[in-house]
N, C-alpha and C positions, 0 to 999 in steps of 0.2 A: 736273104742272108745279108750280113753286114756289107759285103761288097756291092750289093745291088742298088743301094739308095740313089746314087748318081744316075745310073742307067734308068731306073724306074722313074725318077723325076724328069729326065729328058723325055721319056715316053709320055708322061702326064702332060708336060708343057706342050708337046707337039699336038696332043689332042685338044688341049685347052685353048691354044691360040693366043691372040693378043687382046687388045682392049675391045670390049663390047658393052653396050648398055641397051639391051633389047627390052622394049616395053612389056613384053609378056614373060620375061624371065624374072621369077621371084627373087633371084639373087641380085638383081639390079646391076649397078655399075661394077664391072669385073675386068681384071687384067691378069693374064697368065693363070686364070682359074681362081684368083683371089678376089673375093667380093669386097666391096667397100666396107661392109660391116665387119668382116673378118680382119681386114687390114687395120681398121680403126681399133679393134679390140687388141690386136697385136702391138700396135704402136702406142696405145694408151691415150689417144686424142683423136679429134676429128680430122678427116682428110678431105681432099677436093679432087676434082676431075684432073687437074694438071698433075698432081702427085700420083693419082691412080694410073694415068697414062705413062708416067715415067718409071714404073716398076720394071725391073729386069730379073732374069733368072737368078742372078747372084744375090739380089736383094731379097727375093721371096724364098730362096732355098732353106734358110734357117726356120722360117715359119712352117714350111712343108715338113721339115724333119721333125720338129717338136710337136706340132698340132695333129699330124696325120701319121707319118711313118712310125714315130715312137709310140703313139697311142695304140697302133695295131700290132706293135711288137715286130715290125718289119725285119729287124736284124735277127730275129729268132725263127721266123717262118721259113719254110723251104723255098728254094729258088723257084720263081714263077708264081707260087702262091702269094709270096710277099707283094709282088707287083699287082696282081689281080685285086687283092684286098686293099692295097694302098690306093689304087685308082678309084675304086668304089668309095673309099673313105673320103677322098677329095670331093667326089660328086654328091654323096649322100650322107656324109658324116661318119666319123670313126665308130661311133656306137652302133649304127645300123650295119656297117661293114663287118664289125666283129660279131654281131648277132647272127648275120647270115652264115658266116663261117662256123660259128658254134652250132647252129641248127644242122648244118651239113655233116658235122663230125659227131653229133649226138651228145653234146654236153649242154649244161644249163646255159641258155642264151641270155646272159646278163649284160652283154655289151662290153665286157672288160676281158681281154685276152690275158690269161694267166697260165700257170703250169698245167692245169687239167686240160685246157684247150690245146696248148702246144703239144702235149703228149698225144692227145687224140688226133691232131693234125698230122703228126709224124707217123702215125699208123696207117695213113691213107696214101694211096698212089697220087703223087702230085699232079700228074696230067689229068687224071679223073677228077680230082678235087677242083682244079682250075676250070675244067669244062662244066662241071656241075655248078660251081660258084657263078660263073658267067651266065649260065642258063637261068639261074635263080634271079640274078641281077636283071637280066633282060625282062623276065616276067614282071618283076617289080616295076621297072620303068614303064612297061606297057600299061600298067594299072594307074599311072598318074594322069591327072586331068590335062597336063601340058604335053602329053605324048603326041597329040595331033600336031602341035607346033614344032616340037623339038625331037620327035621320035626318030626321024630318019638319021639325024646326026648322032643321037644316042646309040642307036642300033649299030651304026657304022663303028662307033667308038668301042662298044662292047665286043664286036667281032674282032676288031684290031687288037684289043687287050687280050682276048682269048688266044689269038695267034701268037702274039708276042710273049705272053706268059707261058704258053706251052713250049715255045722255043727255049725259054729260060730254064725250063725244068731239065733239059738235056744235060 
């Protein structure tokens, strides 16, 4: 819901950490979960390592709000569900995050959360939906070719998101 963006972003940033440029990460140069490609798209020009290293939570918050939270209709999703979907949107794109949610609630999985999706979501128990969503997310991550490299961290993150999101549903 509307009040959850700041808390959800803080949780996301805790999981994302700071600057990294792992050679096996297809995202490449990343800081606070924002890839260089996404940052350049956001600012409309090329960036460099110095700029990427200088990103702060305050600088990236508007990007997260517009490109991820608003795309998944975070303000309209139930408490906890909003955070679970937001976190997955950050990792795997808002379209995929929306489709996973739509599949779980039995509506057309077109990747755009609208009134039909929201109605179906609101008919579900939020705790069950969060648990099922994160199980589906985990299965997806395990299917990726980079799971051998990043799987332990991803699995820890999904477990943490599940715990935090369930707590938010209370």
